[in-house]
C-alpha positions in Angstrom: 49.3 7.3 -57.8 47.9 5.9 -54.9 44.4 5.8 -53.7 43.7 4.9 -50.1 39.9 5.3 -48.4 39.1 7.0 -44.9 35.5 7.1 -43.5 34.3 6.9 -47.1 36.5 9.7 -48.5 39.2 9.0 -50.6 42.7 10.8 -51.3 44.6 10.2 -53.9 48.0 10.4 -53.7 50.7 11.4 -56.8 52.9 8.9 -57.9 56.8 9.8 -58.9 56.8 12.7 -61.5 59.4 14.3 -64.0 58.0 17.9 -63.7 58.5 17.6 -59.6 54.3 18.6 -59.7 52.7 16.9 -56.5 48.9 17.0 -56.4 47.0 15.7 -53.7 42.9 14.9 -54.4 40.3 14.6 -51.8 37.1 13.1 -53.0 38.2 13.9 -56.8 38.9 17.7 -56.0 42.9 19.4 -55.7 43.1 20.7 -52.6 47.1 20.6 -52.4 50.1 21.5 -54.7 53.1 21.6 -55.0 56.5 21.9 -56.9 59.0 19.7 -55.6 61.6 17.1 -56.3 62.6 15.3 -53.3 58.8 15.3 -51.5 57.3 17.9 -48.8 54.6 18.2 -46.5 50.6 18.9 -47.8 48.5 20.7 -45.3 44.7 21.1 -46.0 41.3 21.3 -44.3 37.7 19.9 -45.4 34.8 19.9 -43.7 33.6 15.8 -43.0 30.0 15.6 -41.4 29.9 19.5 -41.5 33.2 19.1 -38.6 36.4 20.5 -39.6 39.0 18.1 -40.5 42.6 18.8 -40.8 44.9 16.8 -43.1 48.5 16.5 -43.1 50.1 14.3 -45.7 53.9 13.9 -45.9 55.7 12.8 -49.3 59.2 11.5 -49.8 61.6 9.6 -52.4 62.5 6.6 -51.0 66.2 5.4 -51.2 66.2 4.1 -54.4 64.6 7.0 -55.9 62.2 5.2 -58.1 59.2 5.4 -55.7 57.7 7.8 -53.0 56.9 6.9 -49.2 53.6 8.8 -47.8 52.6 9.6 -44.1 48.8 10.6 -44.2 47.5 12.1 -40.8 44.0 13.5 -39.8 44.0 15.7 -37.2 47.3 14.8 -35.8 46.7 11.1 -35.7 48.3 8.7 -38.2 45.8 6.9 -40.4 48.1 5.6 -43.3 51.9 4.9 -43.6 54.0 2.5 -45.3 57.5 4.6 -44.8 
């Protein structure tokens, strides 16, 4: 699992899973859940300081298949990537 913090909010990104289940958590609450083998895109909306904020998280498998890469967008702007 990878954890990033942005504007005081914690986003937990899933690690590799043998079952294919991916759960994305925002401030400790599950905001998106999917079953996938090679990764996918998670989209969710939260309130930050009274404003609606849209997040899009792309998750994929690295070429060697042993770990994931991530791209996190907040309102369309990349705030984290290790791709």
